[in-house]
DOVO-733286 format. One line per field, with one value per residue: y, x, z of N, C-alpha, C in turn. Coordinates in steps of 0.2 Angstrom, whole numbers. Atoms other than C-alpha are relative to their C-alpha. Layout:
DOVO-733286
npy	(Y; ...);
npx	(X; ...);
npz	(Z; ...);
capy	(Y; ...);
capx	(X; ...);
capz	(Z; ...);
cpy	(Y; ...);
cpx	(X; ...);
cpz	(Z; ...);
END
This chain:
DOVO-733286
npy	(5; 5; -2; 0; 8; 1; -5; 2; 5; -1; -4; 1; 6; 2; -3; 5; 7; 0; 1; 7; 4; 0; 5; 6; 4; 4; -4; -3; 1; -4; -7; -1; -7; -5; 0; -5; -6; -3; -2; -6; -4; -2; -2; -6; -3; -1; 4; -1; 7; 5; 3; 5; 6; 5; 3; -6; 0; 4; -2; -6; 3; 3; -5; -5; 3; 5; -1; -7; 0; 5; -3; -6; 4; 1; -5; -4; 4; 1; -7; -1; 5; -3; -6; 3; 4; -5; -4; 5; 2; -5; -1; 5; 0; 8; 2; 9; -1; -2; 2; 7; 1; -3; 2; -3; 4; 7; -4; -2; 6; 4; -3; 1; 8; 0; -2; 4; 5; -3; -6; -5; -8; -1; 5; -5; -1; 5; 0; -4; 0; 5; -1; -5; 4; 3; -6; -1; 8; 1; -4; 3; 7; -2; -7; 2; -6; -7; 1; 7; 2; 1; 7; 1; -1; 6; 5; -1; -1; 7; 4; -2; 4; 4; 0; 1; 6; 7; -2; 1; 8; 1; -4; 6; 6; -2; -2; 5; 1; -6; -6; 2; 0; -7; -3; 4; -5; -7; 1; 2; -6; 1; -7; 3; -3; -6; -3; -6; 1; -1; -7; -6; 0; 2; -5; -7; 2; -2; -7; -4; 2; -1; -8; -2; 2; -5; -8; 2; 4; -4; 0; 7; -1; -2; 5; 4; -1; 0; -5; -4; -4; -3; -4; -6; -3; -2; 5; 5; 8; 4; -2; 3; 8; 2; -1; 3; 7; 1; -1; 6; 5; -3; 1; 8; 4; -1; 4; 8; 0; -1; 6; 4; 0; 1; 1; -4; -4; -6; 0; 0; -5; -8; 1; -1; -6; -4; 2; -5; -7; -1; 2; -6; 1; -4; 2; 7; 1; 0; 5; 5; -1; 2; 7; 6; 1; 4; 7; 3; 1; 5; 5; 3; 2; 6; 5; 2; 3; 4; 7; -1; -4; -5; 2; -7; -2; 1; 5; -1; -6; 3; 4; -6; -4; 3; -1; -7; -1; 4; -4; -5; 1; 1; -6; -5; 2; -3; -8; -6; -2);
npx	(-1; -4; -7; -4; -2; -4; -6; -2; -2; -5; -5; -2; -1; -8; -4; 3; 0; -7; 0; 3; -5; -8; 1; 1; -6; -5; -3; 5; 0; -7; 4; 7; 3; -2; -7; 1; 0; -6; -5; 3; -3; -8; -1; 1; -5; 3; -6; -8; -2; -1; 6; 3; -1; -1; 7; 2; -4; 2; 4; -1; -3; 5; 6; -2; -3; 4; 7; 1; -2; 6; 7; -1; 0; 6; 4; -2; 1; 7; 1; -3; 4; 6; 0; 0; 6; 5; -1; 0; 8; 2; -6; 3; 8; 4; 0; -3; -9; -5; -7; -1; 4; -3; -5; -4; -3; -5; -5; -4; -3; -5; -4; -2; -4; -7; -6; -2; -5; -6; -1; -3; 4; 4; 6; 6; 1; 2; 7; 3; -2; 3; 8; 2; 0; 5; 5; -1; 1; 7; 2; -2; 3; 7; 0; 4; 3; -3; -2; 0; 6; 0; -2; -7; -6; -1; -4; -7; -4; 0; -5; -7; 0; -1; -7; -5; 1; -4; -6; -3; -1; -7; -4; 0; -4; -6; -2; -3; 5; 2; 4; 7; 5; 3; 5; 7; 2; 2; 6; 6; 1; -3; -1; -3; -6; 2; -5; -1; -3; 5; 3; -3; 0; 5; 3; -1; 4; 8; 2; 0; 6; 7; 1; 3; 6; 3; 0; 4; 6; 5; 0; 1; 8; 1; -1; 5; 6; 0; -7; 4; 2; -7; -1; 4; -2; -6; -6; -2; 1; -7; -7; 2; -1; -7; -2; 3; 0; -7; 1; 1; -6; -6; 3; 1; -6; -2; 4; -1; -9; 0; 4; 3; 6; 7; 4; 7; 3; 1; 9; 8; 0; 2; 7; 2; -1; 5; 5; -1; 0; 3; -4; -4; -6; -3; 1; -2; -6; -1; 5; -3; -6; 0; 4; -3; -4; 3; 2; -6; -3; 6; -1; -5; 1; 3; -5; -5; 3; 5; -3; -7; -5; 2; 2; -1; 5; 3; 4; 6; 2; 4; 6; 4; 1; 1; 7; 3; -1; 7; 7; 0; 2; 7; 4; -2; 1; -7; 1; -2; 6);
npz	(-4; 4; 1; -6; -1; 7; -2; -6; 2; 5; -3; -7; -2; 2; -6; -6; 3; 0; -7; -2; 4; -4; -5; 3; 2; -5; -5; -3; -8; -3; 1; -3; 2; -5; 4; 5; -4; -3; 7; 2; -4; 1; 7; -1; -3; -8; -3; 1; 3; -8; -5; 5; -2; 4; 3; 4; 7; 4; 2; 3; 5; 3; 3; 7; 5; 3; 0; 1; 7; 3; 0; 4; 7; 2; 1; 5; 6; 1; 2; 7; 5; 0; 4; 5; 2; 0; 7; 5; 1; 3; 8; 5; -2; -2; -6; 0; 2; -6; 2; 1; 7; 6; 2; -2; -6; 2; 3; -5; -4; 3; 0; -7; -1; 5; -3; -5; 2; 5; -2; 7; -2; -6; 1; 1; 7; 4; 0; 4; 6; 3; 1; 4; 8; 0; 2; 7; 3; -2; 4; 7; 3; -1; 4; 7; 4; -2; -8; -3; -4; -8; -1; 2; -6; -5; 2; 2; -7; -4; 4; -3; -8; 1; 4; -6; -5; 4; 0; -7; -1; 3; -4; -7; 1; -1; -6; -5; -5; -5; 3; 2; -6; -2; 5; 0; -5; 2; 5; -3; -2; -6; -3; -7; 1; 0; -4; 1; 8; 6; -2; 3; 7; 2; -1; 4; 6; -3; -2; 6; 4; -4; -1; 6; 1; -5; 3; 7; -2; 3; 7; 1; 1; 6; 5; -1; 4; 6; 4; 4; -7; -3; 5; 0; -7; 0; -4; 4; -3; -1; -6; -6; 0; 1; -6; -7; -2; -2; -8; -4; 2; -5; -6; -2; 2; -7; -6; 2; -3; -7; -4; 5; 3; -3; 5; -1; -5; 4; 4; -4; -3; 2; -1; -6; -2; 4; -4; -6; 2; 7; 6; 1; -1; -5; -7; -1; 0; -6; -4; 3; -4; -7; 0; 4; -4; -5; 0; 1; -6; -4; 4; -2; -7; 1; 2; -6; -6; 2; -1; -4; 6; 3; 7; 7; -1; 7; 0; -3; 5; 5; -2; -1; 7; 5; 1; 1; 7; 4; -1; 4; 6; -1; -2; 5; 6; 3; 1; -4; -3);
capy	(-670; -682; -670; -669; -688; -688; -674; -683; -700; -693; -679; -684; -702; -702; -694; -707; -722; -718; -717; -735; -742; -739; -752; -765; -779; -789; -784; -778; -785; -774; -758; -754; -738; -731; -735; -725; -711; -709; -710; -696; -686; -689; -684; -668; -664; -667; -680; -681; -696; -702; -704; -717; -734; -750; -755; -738; -738; -754; -748; -733; -743; -753; -738; -726; -740; -753; -747; -728; -730; -744; -734; -718; -728; -736; -720; -712; -726; -727; -708; -710; -725; -717; -700; -709; -720; -706; -695; -710; -713; -694; -693; -708; -705; -723; -729; -747; -738; -738; -740; -760; -760; -749; -759; -746; -758; -772; -761; -753; -770; -777; -761; -762; -781; -778; -765; -777; -791; -780; -766; -753; -739; -734; -745; -727; -723; -739; -741; -725; -728; -744; -739; -724; -736; -747; -731; -728; -746; -746; -731; -737; -755; -745; -731; -735; -721; -704; -711; -725; -734; -737; -757; -755; -746; -760; -774; -766; -762; -781; -786; -775; -781; -797; -794; -787; -800; -813; -801; -800; -821; -820; -807; -821; -836; -826; -821; -830; -837; -822; -810; -821; -823; -803; -800; -814; -806; -789; -793; -799; -781; -781; -767; -778; -770; -753; -741; -723; -726; -730; -716; -705; -712; -714; -697; -683; -692; -694; -678; -670; -680; -679; -659; -658; -667; -657; -640; -647; -656; -642; -646; -666; -659; -652; -667; -678; -670; -672; -665; -656; -648; -645; -636; -624; -617; -614; -630; -640; -659; -667; -657; -660; -678; -680; -671; -679; -697; -693; -687; -703; -714; -704; -708; -727; -732; -724; -733; -750; -747; -744; -758; -768; -772; -768; -773; -763; -752; -737; -743; -746; -732; -716; -724; -725; -707; -701; -710; -698; -682; -684; -684; -666; -667; -652; -660; -678; -677; -670; -682; -696; -690; -694; -708; -718; -716; -722; -736; -743; -742; -750; -764; -767; -767; -781; -790; -789; -795; -807; -823; -826; -822; -808; -809; -798; -784; -786; -800; -792; -777; -789; -799; -782; -774; -789; -791; -771; -772; -785; -774; -759; -767; -774; -757; -744; -756; -750; -732; -716; -712);
capx	(375; 382; 395; 401; 402; 411; 423; 426; 429; 441; 451; 448; 452; 472; 480; 470; 474; 492; 493; 484; 495; 511; 504; 500; 513; 527; 533; 516; 518; 535; 526; 514; 503; 511; 529; 521; 517; 534; 542; 530; 536; 555; 552; 544; 558; 547; 561; 579; 588; 595; 579; 573; 573; 579; 561; 558; 573; 570; 552; 559; 569; 556; 543; 556; 565; 552; 534; 535; 544; 530; 515; 522; 527; 510; 501; 511; 509; 490; 489; 499; 488; 472; 476; 483; 469; 457; 466; 468; 448; 445; 459; 451; 432; 432; 427; 436; 454; 467; 486; 485; 471; 482; 497; 506; 509; 516; 527; 534; 536; 545; 556; 560; 565; 576; 585; 586; 593; 604; 609; 613; 600; 591; 576; 564; 570; 569; 551; 546; 554; 545; 528; 527; 531; 516; 505; 511; 509; 492; 486; 493; 485; 469; 469; 457; 453; 452; 451; 452; 436; 433; 434; 449; 458; 454; 458; 474; 479; 476; 487; 501; 499; 500; 517; 526; 521; 528; 544; 545; 544; 559; 568; 563; 570; 586; 588; 600; 590; 592; 586; 572; 566; 566; 557; 544; 541; 541; 528; 516; 515; 525; 528; 537; 554; 548; 563; 567; 578; 562; 554; 566; 568; 549; 544; 551; 542; 525; 526; 529; 515; 502; 506; 505; 488; 482; 486; 477; 462; 450; 456; 452; 432; 434; 442; 430; 417; 426; 440; 426; 419; 437; 442; 427; 433; 451; 459; 471; 466; 480; 493; 484; 482; 500; 505; 492; 495; 514; 512; 501; 515; 528; 517; 513; 531; 538; 524; 528; 549; 545; 531; 528; 513; 497; 484; 468; 469; 469; 451; 439; 447; 443; 425; 424; 429; 417; 404; 409; 412; 404; 412; 420; 438; 441; 435; 438; 458; 461; 449; 459; 475; 469; 456; 467; 481; 471; 463; 478; 484; 468; 472; 489; 485; 474; 487; 499; 487; 476; 488; 505; 514; 512; 501; 506; 496; 494; 484; 470; 469; 466; 453; 444; 447; 443; 424; 423; 429; 415; 402; 407; 406; 389; 383; 391; 390; 408; 403; 409; 391);
capz	(-171; -185; -189; -172; -170; -187; -182; -165; -174; -186; -176; -158; -158; -166; -149; -137; -150; -152; -133; -131; -145; -134; -123; -136; -140; -134; -116; -112; -93; -92; -98; -86; -87; -72; -80; -95; -84; -77; -95; -99; -85; -89; -107; -101; -89; -73; -69; -67; -76; -58; -51; -66; -59; -67; -72; -80; -90; -97; -101; -107; -120; -125; -129; -139; -148; -153; -149; -152; -170; -175; -170; -179; -193; -194; -193; -206; -219; -215; -219; -235; -242; -238; -246; -260; -263; -261; -274; -287; -286; -290; -304; -313; -307; -301; -285; -287; -291; -277; -278; -277; -292; -303; -301; -292; -276; -285; -297; -282; -273; -288; -288; -268; -270; -285; -274; -260; -269; -282; -271; -286; -280; -265; -261; -262; -278; -286; -279; -286; -303; -305; -298; -309; -325; -318; -320; -336; -342; -335; -344; -360; -361; -355; -368; -383; -395; -387; -369; -357; -351; -332; -334; -345; -330; -319; -330; -336; -318; -314; -329; -324; -306; -312; -324; -309; -297; -309; -310; -292; -291; -302; -291; -276; -286; -289; -271; -258; -244; -232; -244; -250; -232; -230; -247; -243; -226; -232; -248; -236; -228; -212; -198; -185; -193; -190; -184; -183; -199; -209; -202; -208; -226; -227; -220; -232; -249; -239; -232; -249; -258; -244; -243; -262; -263; -248; -258; -274; -265; -272; -290; -286; -285; -303; -311; -302; -313; -329; -343; -351; -333; -328; -344; -343; -326; -333; -326; -337; -333; -339; -330; -315; -317; -321; -305; -293; -299; -298; -280; -275; -284; -273; -258; -261; -268; -250; -240; -250; -247; -228; -224; -241; -249; -238; -250; -253; -239; -251; -258; -244; -233; -242; -244; -226; -224; -237; -227; -213; -221; -238; -256; -255; -257; -247; -232; -236; -240; -223; -215; -223; -215; -198; -201; -212; -199; -185; -193; -199; -181; -175; -187; -182; -164; -168; -179; -163; -150; -160; -156; -147; -165; -175; -190; -207; -206; -225; -223; -213; -226; -238; -230; -226; -244; -254; -249; -249; -266; -272; -263; -272; -288; -284; -277; -291; -305; -310; -310; -302; -297);
cpy	(-7; 2; 1; -6; 0; 3; -5; -8; 1; 4; -1; -6; -1; 1; -7; -6; -2; -2; -9; -4; -1; -6; -7; -3; -4; 3; 5; 0; 4; 6; 0; 7; 5; 0; 5; 7; 3; 1; 7; 6; 2; 4; 9; 4; 0; -5; -1; -8; -5; -2; -5; -8; -5; -3; 5; 0; -5; 1; 6; -2; -3; 5; 4; -4; -5; 3; 7; -1; -4; 4; 6; -1; -2; 5; 3; -4; 0; 5; 0; -5; 3; 6; -2; -3; 5; 4; -4; 0; 7; 1; -4; 0; -8; -1; -6; 2; 0; -2; -9; -2; 0; -4; 3; -4; -5; 2; 3; -6; -3; 4; 1; -7; 0; 4; -3; -6; 2; 7; 6; 7; 0; -3; 6; 1; -4; -3; 4; -2; -6; 1; 5; -4; -5; 5; 0; -5; -1; 5; -1; -6; 3; 5; -4; 6; 5; -1; -6; -2; -3; -7; -1; 2; -5; -6; 1; -1; -6; -3; 2; -2; -6; -2; 0; -4; -6; 2; -1; -8; -1; 2; -5; -6; 1; 1; -6; -1; 5; 6; -3; 0; 8; 2; -5; 4; 6; 1; 0; 7; -1; 6; -1; 3; 7; 4; 9; 2; 0; 4; 5; 0; 0; 8; 7; -3; 0; 6; 4; -3; 2; 8; 3; -2; 5; 7; 0; -4; 4; -2; -9; 1; 0; -7; -6; 1; -2; 3; 5; 6; 5; 6; 6; 5; 3; -5; -4; -7; -4; 1; -3; -7; -2; 3; -3; -7; 0; 1; -7; -5; 0; -4; -8; -2; 1; -4; -8; -1; -1; -8; -6; 1; 0; 2; 4; 5; 7; 0; 0; 6; 7; -1; 1; 7; 3; -1; 6; 8; 2; 1; 5; -1; 5; -2; -7; -1; 1; -6; -7; -1; -4; -6; -5; -2; -5; -6; -4; -2; -4; -8; -5; -1; -7; -5; -3; -4; -5; -6; 1; 2; 4; -2; 6; 4; -1; -5; 1; 5; -3; -4; 5; 3; -5; 0; 8; 0; -3; 4; 6; -1; -1; 6; 6; -4; 2; 6; 5; 2; -5);
cpx	(4; 7; 5; 3; 5; 6; 5; 5; 7; 6; 1; 3; 7; 4; -1; 3; 6; 3; 0; 5; 5; -1; -1; 7; 4; 2; -5; -1; 6; -2; -5; -3; 4; 8; -1; 0; 7; 5; -3; 4; 7; 1; -3; 4; -2; 5; 6; 1; 2; -5; -4; 2; 1; -7; -2; 4; -1; -8; 1; 4; -4; -6; 4; 4; -4; -7; -1; 1; -6; -7; 1; 0; -9; -6; 1; -2; -8; -4; 1; -5; -6; -1; 1; -6; -6; 1; 0; -9; -3; 3; -5; -6; -1; 1; 6; 8; 3; 8; 2; -5; 4; 7; 6; 4; 5; 6; 5; 3; 6; 7; 5; 3; 5; 6; 4; 4; 6; 0; 3; -3; -3; -7; -6; 1; -1; -7; -5; 0; -6; -9; -3; 0; -5; -5; -1; -4; -9; -4; 1; -4; -7; -3; -3; -5; 3; 0; 0; -8; 2; 2; 5; 4; 1; 4; 7; 5; 1; 5; 7; 2; 3; 8; 5; 1; 4; 7; 3; 1; 7; 5; 2; 6; 7; 5; 3; -6; -2; -4; -6; -5; -4; -4; -5; -5; -3; -6; -6; -3; 1; 3; 5; 9; -1; 6; 0; 4; -6; -4; 1; 2; -7; -4; 0; -6; -7; -1; -2; -6; -7; -1; -2; -8; -4; -1; -5; -7; -6; -1; -3; -9; -1; 3; -4; -6; 1; 4; -5; -1; 8; 3; -4; 2; 8; 5; 3; 1; 5; 6; -2; -1; 6; 3; -2; 2; 9; 3; -3; 5; 5; -2; 1; 6; 4; -3; 3; 8; 0; -4; -1; -7; -7; -5; -8; -2; -2; -8; -3; 2; -3; -8; -2; -1; -5; -7; -1; -2; -3; 6; 4; 7; 4; 0; 3; 9; 2; -1; 5; 7; 0; -4; 4; 6; -2; -4; 5; 3; -4; 1; 6; 0; -3; 4; 5; -3; -4; 3; 7; 5; -3; -1; 2; -7; -4; -5; -8; -4; -3; -6; -6; -2; -3; -8; -3; 0; -7; -7; -1; -2; -7; -5; 0; -1; 6; -1; 1; -6; -5);
cpz	(-5; -2; 5; 2; -5; 2; 5; -2; -3; 5; 7; 3; -1; 7; 4; -3; 0; 7; 3; -4; 3; 4; -3; -3; 4; 6; 3; 8; 1; 0; 3; 0; 5; -2; -6; 2; 2; -7; -2; 3; -1; -6; 1; 5; 7; 3; -1; -3; 6; 2; -5; 3; -6; -6; -7; -5; -5; -5; -5; -8; -5; -4; -4; -6; -4; -1; -4; -9; -4; -1; -5; -7; -5; -3; -7; -7; -1; -4; -8; -4; 0; -5; -8; -4; -2; -7; -7; -3; -3; -7; -6; 1; -1; 6; 2; -1; 7; -3; -1; -7; -5; 0; 3; 6; -3; -5; 6; 5; -4; 1; 7; 0; -4; 4; 6; -1; -4; 3; -4; 2; 6; -1; -2; -6; -5; 0; -4; -7; -4; 1; -4; -6; 2; -1; -6; -4; 2; -4; -8; -3; 1; -5; -8; -3; 4; 7; 3; 4; 7; 0; -4; 4; 3; -2; -2; 7; 3; -4; 2; 6; -1; -3; 6; 6; -2; 0; 7; 2; -3; 4; 7; -1; -1; 5; 3; 6; 5; -4; -2; 6; 0; -6; 1; 5; -1; -6; 4; 5; 8; 3; 6; -1; 1; 5; -2; -7; -6; 0; -5; -7; -3; 0; -5; -6; 2; 1; -7; -4; 5; -1; -8; -2; 3; -5; -7; 1; -3; -8; -1; -1; -8; -3; 2; -6; -10; -4; -1; 6; 2; -4; -1; 6; -3; 3; -6; 3; 0; 3; 6; 1; 0; 7; 5; -1; 1; 8; 4; -3; 6; 7; 2; -1; 8; 4; -2; 3; 7; 4; -5; -2; 5; -5; 1; 5; -3; -3; 5; 6; 0; -2; 8; 2; -4; 4; 7; -2; -6; -6; 0; 3; 5; 7; 1; 1; 7; 5; -1; 3; 7; 1; -4; 4; 6; -1; -2; 7; 4; -3; 2; 7; 1; -3; 6; 5; 0; 4; 3; -6; -4; -8; -6; 0; -8; -1; 2; -5; -5; 1; 1; -7; -5; 0; 0; -7; -5; 1; -4; -7; -2; 0; -7; -6; -5; -3; 5; 4; 2);
END
């Protein structure tokens, strides 16, 4: 019974939630459910274009140019951050790790802001380069002797995050007012600029990263046991860690480039998923794809409808993630088990 409810929550909710999300936001009084039904019939070829009224044409533009890109981009980024966080937690054997804690988000944010202020390279490429650099710096700073401690990884990630946040502030200071406004809004985690173009730029690296992690999800179970156990069954842990961290960085950098910093989302969503399906990555990785997308879409709906003006989604994820981070520190005592 519990498994049935969990499977329905993970795999049964996304489609109804996506449909409902299309009715949330500015212009909700313009786009009625009747108009939404006519739009569906038009898209399925059950209506001719000449039969469409001016009201339906207006609703069609709102749905196709504003709401649908936002809903799809939100779902895509939610899936990406949840999968990335789950993979990193297994690789580092640390329940407190996520792209934000490791400094990947801050590094990618600095790279993306640098590309916005000084457009020498594409935003995605710059975000990936500096996101990967943040992981390398975190590992170097935390490395002591033959390995890196769990506490060392967290503290090093915070230091690296602080360094890149300071560098981001310098870029903001050097930017002109128009660039500064764009960078500030973007660093708070914003989806109101979602478009088909942003989906086009983000979907390829995110799809590559999620597919790679999905294929290697069974290896995450071995890495979570430790390097000695992984080597005992013929797995090269260092090689797999490099591949998986690179894929997680690719996912995170593409997400940050598209929507800014959505803080701590990759920390608490994988834990919620494990509560539903258990710790087995063979099951939790695909569950994170659907549950991660749905949960961020739910948060985005809330951020769009709570007040007359839109609240950046990164604020909500931080308010949810920070208490959860403290809860995990108390419960797990900085331990994987």
